[in-house]
Backbone as numpy.savetxt, mean C-alpha at the origin, in Angstrom:
# Nx Ny Nz CAx CAy CAz Cx Cy Cz
29.68 7.95 -53.38 28.69 7.51 -53.04 29.42 6.31 -52.01
29.22 5.36 -50.28 29.91 5.55 -49.67 29.67 4.18 -49.24
27.94 3.32 -50.45 27.75 1.97 -50.04 27.31 1.30 -51.06
27.32 0.50 -51.47 27.02 -0.81 -52.74 25.05 -0.67 -53.07
25.05 -0.72 -52.39 23.11 -0.76 -52.00 22.54 0.81 -51.71
20.96 0.42 -52.45 20.21 2.03 -51.65 19.83 1.48 -50.78
20.13 0.43 -49.89 19.50 0.62 -48.55 19.75 1.02 -47.68
18.67 1.68 -47.08 18.59 2.29 -46.06 18.44 2.31 -44.85
20.22 2.04 -44.28 20.80 1.50 -43.24 20.19 1.57 -41.76
20.01 3.34 -41.56 19.70 3.95 -40.63 17.81 3.17 -40.41
17.41 2.77 -40.97 16.02 2.33 -41.26 15.66 0.56 -40.75
16.63 0.07 -41.07 17.07 -1.09 -40.43 17.07 -1.44 -38.79
16.08 -2.37 -38.33 16.51 -3.24 -37.21 17.60 -4.17 -36.85
17.88 -3.95 -35.61 19.06 -4.68 -35.66 19.29 -6.61 -36.18
17.61 -6.77 -35.99 17.81 -8.15 -36.77 18.35 -8.05 -38.28
17.39 -6.71 -39.20 18.01 -6.91 -40.49 19.34 -5.73 -40.78
19.98 -5.58 -39.80 21.09 -4.98 -39.52 22.16 -6.68 -40.28
22.06 -7.53 -39.04 22.98 -8.92 -38.80 22.85 -9.44 -40.97
21.30 -9.55 -40.48 21.15 -10.10 -42.36 21.61 -9.20 -43.39
21.98 -8.36 -42.93 22.76 -6.83 -44.76 23.66 -7.28 -43.93
24.20 -7.40 -43.19 25.66 -7.67 -42.80 26.71 -8.89 -43.43
25.68 -10.31 -43.00 26.00 -11.21 -43.66 26.00 -11.61 -45.28
24.73 -10.87 -45.55 24.73 -10.76 -47.37 25.63 -10.03 -47.99
25.97 -8.72 -47.54 27.03 -8.35 -47.70 28.30 -9.13 -48.19
28.59 -9.65 -46.83 30.37 -10.63 -46.35 30.29 -11.18 -47.53
28.82 -12.31 -47.84 28.81 -12.95 -48.57 29.04 -12.84 -50.00
28.30 -11.56 -50.16 29.46 -11.18 -51.98 30.41 -10.94 -51.97
31.22 -9.91 -50.99 32.95 -9.48 -51.80 33.13 -10.80 -52.38
33.60 -11.87 -52.48 34.28 -12.91 -53.42 33.66 -12.65 -54.82
32.46 -12.42 -55.03 32.22 -12.05 -56.63 32.34 -10.71 -57.15
33.25 -9.74 -55.98 32.93 -8.71 -57.15 33.94 -8.14 -57.55
34.20 -6.95 -58.04 35.23 -6.55 -58.36 36.10 -5.61 -57.39
37.81 -5.45 -57.26 37.94 -4.73 -56.18 37.54 -3.29 -56.12
36.93 -2.78 -56.92 36.41 -1.54 -57.06 35.44 -1.62 -56.08
34.29 -2.95 -56.37 32.97 -2.56 -55.97 33.19 -3.48 -54.26
34.43 -3.83 -54.20 34.39 -4.93 -52.53 34.64 -3.35 -51.47
35.54 -2.81 -52.40 35.71 -1.25 -51.61 34.68 -0.83 -51.06
33.84 -0.34 -52.41 32.15 -0.34 -51.70 31.19 -1.32 -50.56
31.48 -2.10 -50.98 31.28 -3.25 -50.23 31.72 -3.13 -48.61
33.40 -2.98 -48.77 33.37 -2.89 -47.49 33.20 -2.15 -46.48
33.02 -0.89 -47.25 32.44 1.23 -46.60 31.12 0.36 -46.23
30.19 -0.10 -46.64 28.41 -0.18 -46.74 28.33 -1.39 -45.56
29.72 -2.35 -45.53 30.36 -3.20 -44.16 30.19 -2.60 -42.65
31.12 -1.35 -42.83 31.55 -0.72 -42.08 30.49 0.49 -41.36
29.63 0.74 -42.46 28.13 1.55 -41.66 27.32 0.65 -41.02
27.49 -0.68 -41.55 26.13 -1.28 -40.92 26.70 -1.93 -39.53
28.13 -1.95 -39.53 28.80 -2.70 -37.79 27.84 -1.53 -36.75
28.43 -0.23 -37.77 28.67 0.65 -36.99 27.40 1.26 -36.29
26.31 1.38 -37.10 24.84 1.18 -36.67 24.38 0.06 -35.78
24.43 -0.97 -36.12 24.69 -2.28 -35.20 24.71 -2.49 -34.07
25.78 -1.54 -33.84 26.64 -1.57 -32.50 26.07 -0.03 -31.88
25.34 0.29 -32.25 24.68 1.76 -32.01 23.28 1.46 -30.96
22.19 0.75 -32.13 21.70 0.06 -31.37 21.46 -1.47 -30.71
22.55 -1.50 -30.91 22.77 -2.47 -29.43 22.99 -1.96 -28.36
23.89 -0.84 -28.44 23.71 0.42 -27.18 22.79 0.93 -26.65
22.00 1.06 -27.67 20.65 1.38 -27.22 20.05 0.61 -26.55
19.88 -0.79 -26.77 19.43 -1.32 -25.79 19.83 -1.91 -24.00
21.31 -1.49 -23.67 21.71 -1.34 -23.30 21.58 -0.25 -22.40
21.12 1.10 -23.28 20.99 2.47 -22.40 19.13 2.52 -21.94
18.12 1.51 -22.74 16.70 1.54 -22.30 17.02 0.20 -21.55
17.50 -0.17 -21.26 17.93 -1.30 -20.19 17.99 -0.64 -18.84
18.87 -0.07 -18.76 19.15 0.50 -17.61 17.99 1.92 -17.36
17.73 2.81 -18.68 17.65 3.73 -17.79 15.78 2.85 -17.09
15.08 2.02 -17.82 14.15 1.72 -16.84 14.82 0.46 -16.07
15.42 -0.18 -15.49 16.10 -0.44 -14.04 15.56 0.10 -13.08
16.86 1.71 -13.24 16.79 2.97 -12.44 15.21 2.82 -12.15
14.19 3.31 -12.82 12.93 3.70 -13.17 12.06 2.91 -11.79
12.99 1.48 -12.02 12.63 0.53 -10.99 12.61 0.93 -10.04
14.16 1.22 -9.42 14.48 1.22 -8.36 13.72 2.62 -7.39
13.69 3.75 -8.37 12.84 4.90 -8.76 11.97 4.80 -7.82
10.76 3.33 -8.72 9.47 3.19 -8.06 9.48 2.86 -6.76
10.75 2.00 -5.94 10.67 1.00 -5.39 10.70 2.28 -3.96
11.47 3.12 -4.39 12.06 4.13 -3.31 10.82 4.71 -2.90
10.47 5.08 -3.97 9.00 5.98 -4.02 7.76 5.43 -3.09
7.76 3.60 -3.48 6.71 2.79 -2.31 6.78 3.24 -1.03
8.36 3.53 -0.64 8.95 3.03 0.46 8.43 4.06 1.24
8.81 4.96 0.41 8.94 6.75 0.84 6.97 6.73 1.11
6.01 6.32 0.65 5.07 6.28 0.19 4.78 5.50 1.37
4.66 4.31 1.72 4.77 3.18 2.97 5.09 4.10 4.35
6.24 5.23 4.36 6.67 5.37 5.28 5.35 6.53 6.00
5.00 7.45 5.29 4.63 8.19 4.85 2.65 8.18 5.53
2.40 6.89 5.32 0.73 5.70 5.64 0.86 6.32 6.59
2.24 5.24 7.29 2.23 5.23 8.53 2.59 6.15 9.22
3.61 7.21 9.01 3.92 8.46 9.98 2.25 8.76 9.92
1.20 8.87 9.13 0.08 9.65 9.62 -0.89 8.48 10.09
-0.80 7.18 9.74 -1.84 6.35 10.77 -1.49 6.30 12.19
-0.21 6.99 12.30 0.61 6.88 13.93 -0.42 8.61 14.49
-0.74 9.24 13.50 -0.75 10.12 13.75 -2.13 10.69 14.42
-2.71 9.67 13.59 -4.66 9.14 13.73 -4.43 8.72 14.73
-3.38 7.81 14.96 -4.45 7.13 16.90 -3.48 7.82 17.87
-2.76 8.55 17.81 -2.71 9.50 18.53 -3.49 10.66 19.08
-4.13 11.21 17.60 -4.57 12.09 18.32 -6.00 11.87 18.75
-6.57 10.55 18.36 -7.58 9.26 18.86 -7.41 9.42 20.48
-6.13 9.14 20.75 -5.86 9.10 22.16 -5.36 9.62 22.82
-5.30 11.03 22.47 -5.89 12.08 23.07 -7.07 12.40 23.24
-8.00 12.63 22.34 -9.16 12.27 22.47 -9.86 11.77 23.73
-9.35 10.76 23.63 -9.93 9.50 24.68 -9.43 10.11 26.00
-8.64 10.42 25.92 -7.57 10.97 27.23 -8.12 12.31 27.71
-8.86 13.28 26.77 -9.45 13.86 27.88 -10.38 14.22 28.03
-11.29 13.01 27.48 -12.45 12.45 27.66 -12.54 12.34 29.29
-11.23 10.96 29.28 -11.31 10.47 31.03 -10.83 10.87 31.48
-10.08 12.14 31.82 -9.60 13.17 32.12 -10.36 14.39 32.96
-10.92 15.26 31.59 -11.10 16.61 31.93 -12.34 16.55 32.21
-12.52 17.48 33.40 -14.17 17.86 34.33 -14.95 18.00 33.07
-15.48 17.15 32.03 -16.32 17.49 30.56 -18.00 16.70 31.67
-19.06 17.85 31.35 -20.11 17.66 31.90 -21.11 16.97 30.55
-20.44 16.49 29.44 -21.05 15.84 28.51 -20.22 15.05 27.91
-20.98 14.18 26.55 -19.57 13.62 26.30 -19.65 14.19 24.71
-19.37 15.27 24.62 -19.02 15.63 23.76 -17.70 17.12 23.86
-17.32 17.12 22.70 -15.39 17.97 22.85 -15.56 19.31 21.54
-16.73 19.99 22.40 -16.76 20.92 20.99 -15.96 22.09 20.41
-15.15 22.34 19.32 -14.80 23.41 18.90 -15.46 24.12 18.62
-15.10 25.48 17.90 -15.93 26.72 17.01 -17.13 26.15 15.55
-16.15 24.56 14.80 -16.71 24.47 13.76 -16.88 23.05 13.88
-15.98 22.65 14.24 -16.18 20.82 14.87 -15.88 20.52 16.38
-17.06 19.41 16.34 -17.06 18.63 17.40 -16.91 17.30 17.53
-16.72 16.57 18.55 -16.09 15.08 18.69 -17.19 14.92 20.16
-18.24 13.72 19.29 -19.02 12.45 20.58 -18.51 11.30 20.61
-18.27 11.22 21.73 -17.91 10.10 22.18 -18.86 9.26 22.78
-18.65 7.69 22.45 -19.42 6.80 23.47 -18.67 5.45 23.90
-19.16 4.80 25.08 -17.73 4.65 25.40 -17.87 2.99 25.07
-16.56 2.32 24.46 -16.39 1.05 23.91 -17.03 0.47 24.62
-17.67 -1.26 24.88 -18.51 -2.13 25.31 -17.28 -2.40 26.74
-16.08 -2.83 25.63 -15.07 -3.52 26.22 -13.90 -2.46 27.04
-13.11 -2.74 27.56 -11.96 -1.66 28.35 -10.74 -2.30 27.27
-10.30 -1.65 27.21 -9.24 -1.14 26.38 -7.76 -2.05 27.29
-7.43 -2.92 26.23 -6.02 -3.44 26.86 -4.89 -3.09 26.28
-3.86 -2.19 26.42 -2.53 -2.26 25.62 -1.37 -2.98 26.45
-0.45 -3.44 25.72 0.62 -4.43 26.06 2.15 -3.89 25.39
2.81 -3.25 26.62 3.72 -2.59 26.25 4.77 -3.68 26.21
4.83 -4.85 26.93 6.04 -5.38 27.10 5.22 -7.50 26.88
6.30 -7.20 25.78 5.62 -8.95 25.25 5.94 -10.12 25.93
4.78 -10.72 25.79 4.53 -11.83 27.11 5.13 -12.63 27.31
6.27 -13.04 26.51 7.57 -13.29 26.48 8.70 -13.48 27.51
7.99 -12.04 27.87 9.34 -11.16 28.82 8.65 -11.61 29.92
7.60 -11.64 30.14 6.34 -11.71 31.69 7.34 -12.73 32.93
7.32 -12.79 33.81 7.17 -13.61 35.00 6.27 -15.24 34.29
7.19 -16.17 34.86 6.67 -17.32 35.31 5.48 -17.44 35.36
5.10 -16.41 36.54 3.75 -16.69 36.97 2.77 -16.14 36.32
2.94 -15.13 35.93 1.98 -14.14 34.99 1.65 -14.93 34.06
2.54 -15.70 33.36 2.67 -15.99 31.89 1.36 -17.24 32.34
1.52 -17.64 33.52 0.68 -18.80 33.62 -0.64 -18.21 34.33
-0.45 -17.08 34.32 -1.54 -17.03 35.09 -2.94 -15.79 33.99
-2.50 -14.87 33.18 -2.68 -13.78 32.38 -2.40 -14.41 30.95
-2.25 -15.75 30.69 -1.80 -15.77 29.07 -2.90 -17.23 28.81
-2.60 -17.71 27.73 -3.46 -18.75 27.04 -2.35 -18.92 25.87
-2.76 -20.23 25.91 -1.96 -20.90 24.73 -2.77 -21.60 23.66
-2.80 -20.77 22.39 -3.72 -20.92 21.00 -2.39 -21.86 20.01
-2.85 -22.73 19.91 -2.34 -23.26 18.16 -3.66 -23.56 17.46
-2.38 -23.08 16.17 -3.82 -23.40 15.11 -2.92 -24.17 13.97
-3.57 -24.93 13.20 -3.10 -26.11 12.67 -4.03 -25.52 11.01
-3.20 -25.66 10.43 -3.09 -25.33 8.95 -3.10 -26.72 8.01
-3.76 -27.15 7.51 -3.69 -28.06 6.34 -3.92 -27.73 5.18
-2.73 -28.47 4.59 -2.90 -28.21 2.63 -2.89 -29.30 2.36
-4.14 -29.22 1.03 -4.38 -30.45 0.15 -4.04 -30.44 -1.09
-3.30 -30.75 -1.43 -2.95 -30.89 -2.56 -3.08 -31.93 -3.74
-3.91 -31.79 -4.39 -4.36 -33.25 -5.63 -3.97 -32.94 -7.03
-3.60 -33.99 -7.25 -2.76 -33.82 -9.06 -3.41 -34.84 -9.67
-3.79 -34.72 -10.92 -5.14 -35.02 -11.92 -4.51 -35.56 -12.82
-5.09 -36.38 -13.93 -4.95 -36.21 -15.00 -5.81 -34.65 -15.53
-5.70 -34.89 -16.91 -6.49 -33.78 -17.62 -7.44 -33.99 -18.27
-8.32 -35.20 -18.01 -9.75 -35.92 -18.16 -10.40 -35.30 -16.77
-9.35 -35.61 -15.46 -9.79 -35.32 -13.84 -9.60 -36.92 -12.88
-9.61 -37.60 -13.79 -8.99 -39.05 -12.78 -7.70 -38.53 -11.64
-8.04 -38.86 -10.68 -6.97 -38.58 -9.43 -5.52 -39.47 -9.73
-4.87 -38.43 -9.67 -3.45 -39.38 -9.50 -2.44 -39.29 -8.54
-3.37 -38.16 -7.39 -2.08 -37.97 -6.44 -3.02 -37.04 -5.52
-2.91 -37.41 -3.85 -3.21 -36.66 -3.19 -2.49 -36.87 -1.85
-2.37 -35.46 -1.47 -1.45 -34.93 -0.58 -1.95 -34.24 0.56
-1.86 -34.74 1.93 -2.56 -33.44 2.86 -1.29 -33.25 3.95
-0.97 -32.06 4.00 0.44 -31.74 5.04 -0.42 -30.71 5.63
-0.13 -31.09 7.34 -0.17 -30.33 8.08 0.96 -29.19 8.87
0.05 -27.95 9.17 0.82 -27.00 9.49 0.57 -26.60 10.93
1.25 -27.07 11.96 0.81 -26.56 13.35 1.50 -25.17 13.98
1.04 -24.30 14.48 1.58 -23.25 14.94 1.30 -23.21 16.34
2.10 -23.49 17.35 1.45 -22.67 18.35 2.66 -21.61 18.74
1.46 -20.57 20.05 2.36 -19.19 20.34 1.53 -18.50 22.03
2.03 -18.11 22.82 1.43 -17.37 23.87 0.79 -16.63 23.41
-0.23 -16.39 24.01 -0.86 -14.98 23.97 -1.76 -14.92 25.02
-1.53 -13.55 25.55 -2.20 -11.69 26.54 -4.32 -13.23 26.35
-4.29 -13.43 27.33 -5.67 -13.65 28.31 -6.67 -12.09 28.14
-6.99 -11.53 27.57 -7.65 -10.47 27.72 -8.48 -10.14 28.61
-9.61 -11.16 28.61 -10.90 -10.74 29.53 -9.95 -11.42 31.89
-9.03 -12.10 30.97 -8.81 -12.34 32.76 -7.57 -11.23 33.03
-7.35 -10.19 32.14 -6.38 -8.99 32.83 -7.55 -7.63 33.20
-9.17 -7.65 32.51 -10.01 -6.91 32.01 -10.32 -7.58 33.45
-10.56 -8.64 34.22 -11.37 -9.18 35.43 -10.21 -8.77 36.31
-9.12 -9.33 36.35 -8.12 -8.45 36.98 -8.09 -7.23 38.08
-8.01 -6.30 36.67 -8.15 -5.17 37.23 -9.46 -4.63 37.68
-10.60 -4.50 37.19 -11.26 -4.03 37.53 -12.08 -4.65 39.03
-11.11 -5.88 39.61 -11.33 -5.78 41.03 -10.16 -5.53 41.74
-9.38 -5.13 41.40 -8.59 -4.41 41.92 -7.44 -4.72 42.06
-6.67 -6.48 41.29 -6.03 -6.95 41.55 -4.67 -6.78 40.86
-3.32 -7.30 41.17 -2.48 -6.95 40.55 -2.56 -7.48 39.17
-2.17 -6.43 38.07 -1.43 -6.90 36.77 -0.09 -7.00 35.77
0.02 -7.70 35.34 1.53 -7.80 34.71 2.18 -6.54 34.14
3.51 -6.53 34.69 4.34 -4.76 34.82 4.07 -5.17 32.44
3.38 -3.49 32.93 3.44 -3.19 30.91 2.26 -3.48 30.21
0.96 -3.70 31.26 0.18 -3.61 30.70 -0.93 -2.08 31.30
-1.70 -1.60 29.87 -2.54 -0.62 30.81 -3.84 -1.07 30.43
-4.16 -0.94 31.72 -6.35 -1.24 30.84 -6.81 0.09 31.03
-7.74 0.55 30.05 -8.30 2.15 30.41 -9.06 1.84 29.13
-10.59 2.57 29.45 -11.64 2.63 28.82 -11.47 3.82 27.82
-11.84 3.00 26.78 -11.77 3.91 25.81 -13.00 3.73 24.55
-12.85 5.55 23.74 -14.64 5.65 24.00 -14.85 5.56 22.05
-15.97 5.35 21.72 -15.81 5.36 19.64 -16.21 6.79 20.12
-15.32 7.60 18.71 -15.51 9.37 18.49 -16.38 9.29 16.74
-16.82 10.12 17.12 -18.04 10.61 15.93 -17.07 12.09 15.93
-16.94 12.70 14.60 -16.69 13.93 14.00 -18.13 14.58 13.43
-18.38 15.21 13.95 -19.74 16.34 13.01 -19.17 17.77 13.29
-19.73 18.10 11.73 -19.49 20.14 11.53 -20.67 20.41 11.87
-20.24 21.50 12.95 -21.60 22.28 13.71 -21.71 22.44 12.72
-23.65 22.99 12.64 -23.69 23.76 12.25 -24.20 25.38 12.63
-24.21 25.98 12.59 -24.37 27.53 12.87 -25.62 27.90 12.55
-26.45 28.38 13.16 -27.91 28.85 13.50 -28.21 30.33 14.01
-27.42 30.81 14.19 -27.27 32.36 14.51 -27.52 33.23 13.37
-28.78 33.93 13.42 -29.29 34.97 12.53 -30.15 33.92 11.57
-30.24 32.59 12.00 -30.94 31.90 10.59 -32.52 31.90 10.82
-33.14 32.34 12.16 -34.32 32.66 12.63 -35.02 33.86 11.96
-34.30 35.02 11.52 -35.13 36.27 11.01 -34.89 36.28 9.67
-34.83 35.12 8.72 -34.52 34.59 7.31 -36.03 34.77 6.92
-37.39 33.94 7.93 -38.50 33.73 7.07 -38.98 35.56 7.08
-39.31 35.90 8.18 -39.44 37.03 8.19 -39.03 38.06 7.50
-37.47 37.97 7.31 -37.03 39.01 6.52 -37.35 39.21 4.57
-37.34 37.63 4.28 -37.60 37.42 3.07 -39.12 36.48 2.22
-39.88 36.79 3.93 -41.32 36.48 3.03 -42.17 37.21 2.73
-41.86 38.65 2.49 -42.63 39.47 1.79 -41.88 39.79 0.37
-40.45 39.07 0.12 -40.28 38.83 -1.23 -41.01 38.03 -2.83
-41.45 37.15 -1.76 -41.81 35.65 -1.86 -43.02 35.57 -2.04
-43.83 36.56 -1.14 -45.40 36.56 -1.25 -45.97 36.42 -2.80
-45.78 37.51 -3.29 -45.95 37.80 -4.71 -46.45 36.33 -5.01
-45.41 35.72 -5.47 -44.78 35.15 -6.17 -45.76 34.12 -6.16
-45.69 33.49 -4.43 -46.71 32.21 -4.17 -48.44 32.22 -4.04
-48.60 34.33 -4.55 -49.66 33.90 -4.05 -50.57 33.92 -6.10
-49.44 34.82 -7.19 -49.74 33.70 -7.86 -49.89 32.67 -9.02
-49.22 31.88 -7.95 -49.43 30.11 -8.51 -50.37 29.91 -8.68
-51.16 30.44 -6.79 -52.33 29.76 -6.74 -53.63 29.75 -7.34
């Protein structure tokens, strides 16, 4: 026998082990030396089990912390993968648009064996800007840019629990930025005038994807199968 009580120490929680340890420690002065040895042995077991369970808290914390970091990295990888695929979709659309503009096509369809792209002109020309407007010449900014000012108002209202207003504050936040004047750029391009360096203007298209339905051999189906179904049709009349 290595303990004085019949308590199953392994089933005790950390809190219960603290309680049990304290109760045993208080009982030592009241016991004879032989019983004290058993109490001390049980105290050692209690301490060892408590320490082990406390260490498990650390291991569990570290495990879940590592899992959080792995999840964050996985999320970053997913975002990177999504951005990559979005970029590829944009490039494919760009290629199809370029084919429509540059290839000698006799219709608005670009057809493969099983799929086709049907293109329709976008209402406005596409303006692409590869050089930030902040890097444009001052003359170009003055001619082809606009100044946009956005004011956002934050209102904070403090009331009592019964709804009586105690305080109301309004804080405006103003943001001003220089933006390209797309309409002015399109107009200059259409009139053959000079436009800033780094600006490309071109006609883009809305793209619709279709599955090509092959009808070859389908015309013969009615005559080929009509006799098979005629008896059933006549029987229903």
